[in-house]
C-alpha positions as CSV (number, residue, x, y, z in Angstrom):
1,M,-3.0,27.1,13.2
2,S,-1.3,26.1,9.9
3,Y,2.0,24.2,9.8
4,S,4.9,24.0,7.5
5,L,5.9,20.5,6.4
6,L,8.9,19.2,4.5
7,V,8.5,15.7,2.9
8,V,11.3,13.6,1.5
9,S,9.9,10.8,-0.6
10,D,10.5,9.0,-3.9
11,Y,7.7,9.3,-6.4
12,R,9.5,7.3,-9.1
13,D,6.8,4.7,-9.3
14,S,3.5,4.2,-11.1
15,H,0.8,6.8,-10.9
16,N,-1.5,4.5,-8.9
17,A,1.2,3.7,-6.4
18,V,2.1,7.2,-5.4
19,R,-1.4,8.8,-5.7
20,P,-2.7,7.9,-2.2
21,E,0.4,9.4,-0.6
22,G,0.3,12.5,-2.8
23,Q,-3.3,13.0,-1.9
24,W,-2.3,13.4,1.7
25,F,-0.3,16.5,1.0
26,I,-2.8,18.0,-1.4
27,G,-5.4,17.6,1.2
28,L,-3.3,19.1,4.0
29,V,-2.8,22.2,1.8
30,K,-6.5,22.4,0.8
31,D,-8.3,21.5,4.0
32,F,-5.9,22.6,6.7
33,G,-3.8,25.4,5.2
34,Y,-0.4,23.6,5.4
35,R,2.6,24.8,3.5
36,V,4.0,21.6,2.1
37,T,7.3,21.0,0.2
38,V,8.2,17.7,-1.3
39,M,11.7,16.7,-2.1
40,T,11.7,14.0,-4.8
41,R,13.4,13.3,-8.1
42,V,11.1,14.7,-10.8
43,E,12.5,12.6,-13.8
44,G,10.5,9.4,-13.9
45,A,8.2,10.5,-11.1
46,S,4.5,10.3,-11.1
47,Y,1.8,12.7,-9.7
48,I,4.1,15.7,-9.8
49,E,1.7,17.9,-11.8
50,E,-1.2,17.0,-9.5
51,L,0.9,17.9,-6.5
52,E,1.9,21.3,-7.9
53,A,-1.6,22.0,-9.0
54,G,-2.7,21.3,-5.4
55,G,-0.3,23.9,-4.0
56,V,2.6,21.6,-3.1
57,R,6.1,23.0,-3.7
58,I,8.4,20.5,-5.4
59,I,12.2,20.4,-5.0
60,D,13.8,18.2,-7.7
61,W,16.2,16.3,-5.3
62,H,16.3,13.1,-3.3
63,P,19.2,11.5,-1.3
64,E,21.2,8.9,-3.3
65,S,22.5,7.2,-0.2
66,K,21.9,6.9,3.6
67,F,25.2,8.1,4.9
68,G,26.7,10.4,2.3
69,A,27.5,13.9,3.4
70,E,25.8,15.4,0.4
71,D,22.7,13.5,1.2
72,R,22.6,14.8,4.7
73,D,23.5,18.3,3.7
74,G,20.9,18.5,0.9
75,I,18.1,18.1,3.5
76,R,19.8,20.3,6.1
77,A,20.2,23.1,3.6
78,E,16.4,23.2,3.0
79,L,15.7,23.0,6.7
80,D,17.9,26.0,7.3
81,A,16.7,28.0,4.3
82,N,13.0,27.9,5.2
83,H,11.0,27.5,8.4
84,Y,9.5,24.0,8.9
85,D,7.6,22.6,11.8
86,L,7.7,19.0,10.6
87,L,10.1,16.8,8.6
88,H,8.5,13.6,7.3
89,L,10.8,10.9,5.8
90,F,9.3,8.1,3.7
91,N,12.0,5.6,2.7
92,N,15.2,4.1,4.0
93,K,17.6,6.6,2.3
94,S,15.6,9.6,3.3
95,I,15.0,8.4,6.8
96,V,18.7,7.8,7.6
97,A,19.9,10.9,5.8
98,G,17.1,13.0,7.2
99,I,17.7,12.0,10.8
100,R,21.3,13.0,10.4
101,A,20.3,16.3,8.8
102,A,17.9,17.1,11.7
103,K,20.6,17.0,14.4
104,G,20.2,20.2,16.4
105,W,17.2,21.3,14.3
106,P,14.2,22.5,16.4
107,G,11.4,20.9,14.4
108,K,9.8,17.4,14.8
109,V,10.9,14.4,12.8
110,L,8.5,11.7,11.6
111,T,9.2,8.5,9.7
112,Y,6.8,6.3,7.7
113,R,6.3,2.5,7.7
114,G,4.1,0.8,5.1
115,Y,4.6,-2.9,5.9
116,T,5.0,-5.2,8.9
117,G,8.0,-7.2,10.1
118,N,11.8,-6.8,9.6
119,V,12.2,-4.2,12.4
120,H,14.0,-5.5,15.5
121,W,15.5,-3.8,18.4
122,W,18.7,-5.9,18.2
123,D,19.3,-4.8,14.6
124,P,21.8,-1.9,14.6
125,S,20.3,-0.5,11.4
126,A,16.9,0.1,13.3
127,W,18.7,2.7,15.5
128,F,19.6,4.7,12.5
129,Q,16.0,4.7,11.4
130,H,12.7,4.4,13.3
131,F,14.2,3.6,16.7
132,N,16.5,6.6,16.6
133,A,15.9,9.0,19.6
134,R,15.6,11.9,17.1
135,V,12.4,10.4,15.7
136,D,9.3,12.0,17.3
137,G,6.7,9.9,15.5
138,V,6.3,6.9,13.3
139,I,3.3,7.0,10.9
140,C,2.1,3.4,10.5
141,V,-0.2,2.6,7.6
142,S,-2.2,0.1,9.7
143,Q,-2.7,-1.2,13.2
144,A,-0.7,-4.3,12.3
145,V,2.3,-2.1,11.5
146,K,2.0,-0.3,14.8
147,D,1.8,-3.6,16.6
148,S,5.0,-4.7,15.0
149,F,6.7,-1.7,16.6
150,D,4.9,-1.6,20.0
151,G,6.0,-5.1,21.0
152,Q,9.7,-4.2,20.7
153,P,11.8,-3.7,23.8
154,F,13.2,-0.2,24.3
155,F,10.6,1.3,22.0
156,D,8.2,4.1,23.1
157,D,4.8,3.0,21.8
158,N,3.5,6.5,22.2
159,K,5.5,7.4,19.0
160,T,3.5,5.1,16.7
161,I,0.3,6.5,15.1
162,V,-1.9,4.7,12.6
163,V,-2.9,6.6,9.5
164,G,-4.1,4.7,6.5
165,K,-3.6,5.8,2.9
166,G,-7.0,6.6,1.6
167,H,-8.4,6.6,-1.9
168,D,-10.9,8.9,-3.6
169,P,-13.9,7.1,-5.2
170,A,-13.7,9.5,-8.1
171,W,-10.4,8.0,-9.1
172,Y,-12.2,4.8,-10.1
173,A,-15.4,6.3,-11.6
174,G,-14.0,6.5,-15.1
175,V,-12.0,3.3,-15.2
176,K,-13.0,1.4,-18.3
177,P,-12.7,-2.4,-18.2
178,I,-10.3,-3.9,-20.7
179,N,-11.5,-6.4,-23.2
180,L,-10.0,-9.6,-21.7
181,E,-10.7,-11.7,-24.8
182,A,-9.0,-9.3,-27.2
183,E,-6.1,-8.6,-24.9
184,F,-5.4,-12.1,-23.4
185,D,-7.6,-14.5,-25.4
186,I,-9.7,-15.3,-22.3
187,P,-13.2,-16.5,-23.5
188,P,-16.0,-14.3,-22.1
189,E,-17.8,-17.3,-20.6
190,R,-14.8,-18.0,-18.3
191,K,-14.8,-16.4,-14.9
192,T,-11.5,-14.5,-14.6
193,I,-9.8,-14.6,-11.2
194,I,-7.1,-12.0,-11.2
195,I,-4.0,-12.0,-8.9
196,V,-2.0,-8.7,-8.9
197,A,1.3,-8.9,-7.1
198,N,5.1,-8.8,-7.6
199,A,6.9,-12.1,-6.8
200,R,7.7,-12.2,-3.1
201,R,7.3,-15.1,-0.7
202,M,5.0,-13.0,1.4
203,K,2.4,-13.0,-1.4
204,G,1.6,-16.7,-0.8
205,M,2.0,-18.0,-4.4
206,D,3.1,-21.4,-3.2
207,Y,-0.2,-21.8,-1.3
208,L,-2.2,-20.6,-4.3
209,G,-0.4,-23.1,-6.5
210,A,-1.2,-25.9,-4.1
211,A,-4.8,-24.8,-3.9
212,I,-5.2,-24.7,-7.7
213,R,-3.9,-28.3,-7.9
214,R,-6.9,-29.3,-5.7
215,L,-9.6,-27.5,-7.7
216,P,-12.2,-29.6,-9.6
217,P,-12.5,-29.1,-13.4
218,E,-16.0,-27.8,-13.6
219,L,-15.6,-24.3,-12.2
220,G,-15.2,-22.5,-15.5
221,I,-12.5,-20.2,-14.3
222,H,-9.3,-18.6,-15.8
223,F,-6.4,-17.4,-13.7
224,L,-4.9,-14.1,-14.7
225,F,-1.5,-13.2,-13.0
226,V,-0.4,-9.6,-13.3
227,G,2.9,-8.4,-11.9
228,R,6.6,-8.9,-12.1
229,G,8.2,-12.3,-11.6
230,L,5.1,-14.4,-11.0
231,E,5.8,-16.9,-13.8
232,T,8.1,-19.2,-11.6
233,P,8.9,-22.8,-12.3
234,E,7.1,-23.8,-9.0
235,L,3.9,-22.1,-9.9
236,G,4.1,-23.3,-13.4
237,S,4.5,-26.9,-12.2
238,D,1.4,-26.5,-10.0
239,L,-0.7,-25.1,-12.8
240,A,0.6,-27.9,-15.2
241,D,-0.6,-30.5,-12.7
242,S,-4.0,-29.0,-12.4
243,Y,-7.2,-28.9,-14.5
244,Y,-6.2,-25.3,-15.3
245,A,-3.0,-26.1,-17.2
246,H,-4.5,-24.2,-20.2
247,E,-6.7,-21.8,-18.3
248,H,-4.1,-19.3,-17.0
249,T,-2.3,-16.3,-18.3
250,F,0.9,-14.5,-17.0
251,A,0.6,-10.9,-18.1
252,G,3.7,-9.6,-16.4
253,F,3.9,-6.0,-15.4
254,R,1.1,-3.8,-16.7
255,S,0.6,-0.1,-16.4
256,D,-3.1,-0.5,-17.1
257,V,-3.7,-2.7,-14.0
258,L,-6.8,-0.8,-13.0
259,N,-8.5,-1.4,-16.3
260,I,-7.6,-5.1,-16.0
261,L,-8.9,-5.3,-12.4
262,A,-12.2,-3.7,-13.5
263,A,-12.7,-6.4,-16.1
264,A,-12.0,-9.4,-13.8
265,D,-14.8,-11.3,-12.1
266,V,-12.8,-11.9,-8.9
267,S,-9.7,-10.3,-7.3
268,L,-7.6,-12.7,-5.1
269,L,-4.5,-12.0,-3.0
270,P,-3.2,-14.9,-0.9
271,S,-0.6,-13.0,1.2
272,V,0.9,-14.7,4.2
273,K,2.6,-11.8,5.9
274,G,4.2,-8.4,5.5
275,E,1.3,-6.4,4.0
276,G,0.8,-3.1,5.8
277,L,-2.3,-2.0,3.9
278,S,-2.7,-3.6,0.5
279,K,-3.2,-1.1,-2.3
280,V,-4.4,-3.9,-4.7
281,L,-7.2,-4.9,-2.3
282,L,-8.3,-1.3,-1.8
283,E,-8.3,-0.8,-5.6
284,S,-10.2,-4.0,-6.2
285,M,-12.9,-3.1,-3.7
286,F,-13.2,0.5,-4.9
287,L,-13.7,-1.0,-8.4
288,G,-16.5,-3.2,-7.0
289,R,-14.7,-6.4,-7.6
290,P,-15.6,-9.4,-5.4
291,T,-12.5,-10.0,-3.4
292,V,-10.8,-12.9,-1.6
293,M,-8.1,-12.0,1.0
294,T,-6.3,-13.6,3.9
295,D,-6.7,-12.7,7.6
296,I,-3.2,-11.3,8.1
297,G,-2.8,-8.3,10.3
298,G,-2.4,-5.7,7.5
299,N,-5.8,-6.8,6.1
300,R,-7.6,-6.3,9.4
301,G,-10.4,-3.9,8.9
302,L,-10.6,-4.2,5.1
303,G,-13.8,-6.2,5.1
304,V,-16.3,-8.4,6.9
305,D,-16.1,-12.1,6.0
306,G,-19.0,-13.2,3.9
307,E,-20.5,-9.8,3.8
308,T,-18.0,-7.5,2.0
309,A,-15.3,-10.0,1.0
310,L,-14.2,-13.6,1.6
311,I,-11.5,-13.6,4.3
312,I,-9.6,-16.8,4.9
313,P,-6.8,-18.1,7.1
314,A,-3.3,-17.4,5.7
315,R,-1.0,-20.3,4.8
316,N,-4.0,-22.6,4.3
317,E,-4.3,-24.2,0.9
318,E,-7.5,-26.0,1.8
319,A,-9.3,-22.8,2.8
320,L,-8.0,-21.1,-0.3
321,Q,-9.3,-23.9,-2.5
322,E,-12.7,-23.7,-0.8
323,A,-12.9,-20.0,-1.2
324,I,-12.1,-20.2,-4.9
325,E,-14.7,-22.9,-5.4
326,R,-17.3,-21.0,-3.5
327,I,-16.9,-17.6,-5.2
328,A,-16.6,-19.2,-8.6
329,S,-19.7,-21.3,-8.2
330,E,-22.0,-18.8,-6.5
331,P,-23.0,-15.9,-8.8
332,E,-25.3,-14.5,-6.1
333,L,-22.3,-14.2,-3.8
334,R,-20.2,-12.4,-6.4
335,R,-23.1,-10.0,-7.1
336,K,-23.4,-9.3,-3.3
337,L,-19.7,-8.9,-2.4
338,G,-18.8,-6.5,-5.2
339,P,-21.2,-3.6,-4.2
340,A,-20.9,-4.4,-0.5
341,G,-17.2,-4.3,-0.6
342,K,-17.2,-1.0,-2.5
343,A,-19.6,0.6,0.0
344,Y,-17.5,-0.6,3.0
345,I,-14.2,0.6,1.6
346,T,-15.6,3.9,0.6
347,E,-16.9,4.5,4.1
348,H,-13.7,3.6,5.9
349,F,-10.8,4.4,3.5
350,R,-11.7,7.7,1.8
351,A,-8.8,10.1,1.1
352,D,-10.5,13.0,2.9
353,K,-10.8,10.9,6.1
354,T,-7.1,9.9,6.1
355,V,-6.0,13.4,5.4
356,K,-7.8,14.5,8.6
357,D,-6.1,11.5,10.4
358,L,-2.7,12.7,9.3
359,H,-3.4,16.2,10.4
360,R,-4.4,14.9,13.8
361,A,-1.2,12.8,14.0
362,Y,1.0,15.8,13.2
363,E,-0.8,17.8,15.9
364,Q,-0.4,14.9,18.4
365,V,3.4,14.9,17.7
366,L,3.7,18.7,18.0
367,G,1.4,18.8,21.1
368,A,3.2,15.9,22.9
369,A,6.5,17.5,22.2
370,A,5.4,20.9,23.4
371,G,3.9,19.4,26.6
372,A,7.1,17.6,27.3
373,K,9.2,20.8,27.5
């Protein structure tokens, strides 16, 4: 049986950021015969042409607020104009407006959660979103996200379902490494350790700075920071007080981050919390880059320590220092982790697998609801 699905999401982000989500819906159309409509602003959006080519109908609209009447009515008008079995809401504005729009509507409402924390039963705003009785299912990008819901009082843990955002190995087959020397003046003999993140405390930059200060001088490495807001006074001070005061580059935001990742010798992400399923770690491993990650809940299942990646305790500058030293000084380890990590992530996080998981999640919500009548 095929289903009709209305998605309200915001694709005004980079192509790489929205592609895994968009692939869900293309796969549902192709593999399971869904009729999928996506409501999103087209101007400034990515992946729209691919969605349309994959049989997804696009409506150029997205709520501008949570509680505005026009925002509620814009979703309700589409629900009334066409038959839908499922309404899937992907961000705060769409979730609040969509729940209000679905009052009295006979279909099933799902929300999406892509990171852990900041959801509490005692927070009134939670009851306008995922905790609302109108919500029939919460799609969680990882087990850690599900756990953050299931431990809450007054929450029905049968509603949370884990569905990862998968990637297609073909996306990375043609990625050409950038010339790091030409672009950033990084000598080819230096081992480049890349950190891709936007400046948030959850990314663990304070621990990384402290670890860099402890590093010995003979490692022959260069730190390349890619992302918004990373060049902070605190991190700058740590770098200045280290042996790598002149062996680091802040590149800022880059649209060619995959090409930069492909050229790096090591990918490192020292997150301390919050990650639901790190896109950067997935991209690094699909590109075959030796990867260092922390053991936070959202990274669970992304690798096997010492076999497919180096996995270290979060908030531990000593462990971070030791991992950097080890991966920088052991070329055999780097040669092992790159291909092994790529093979592991390809097996467990392929897009076609996660499309199937999402289809099963939708059937679970529809089946559970039907059985409850």
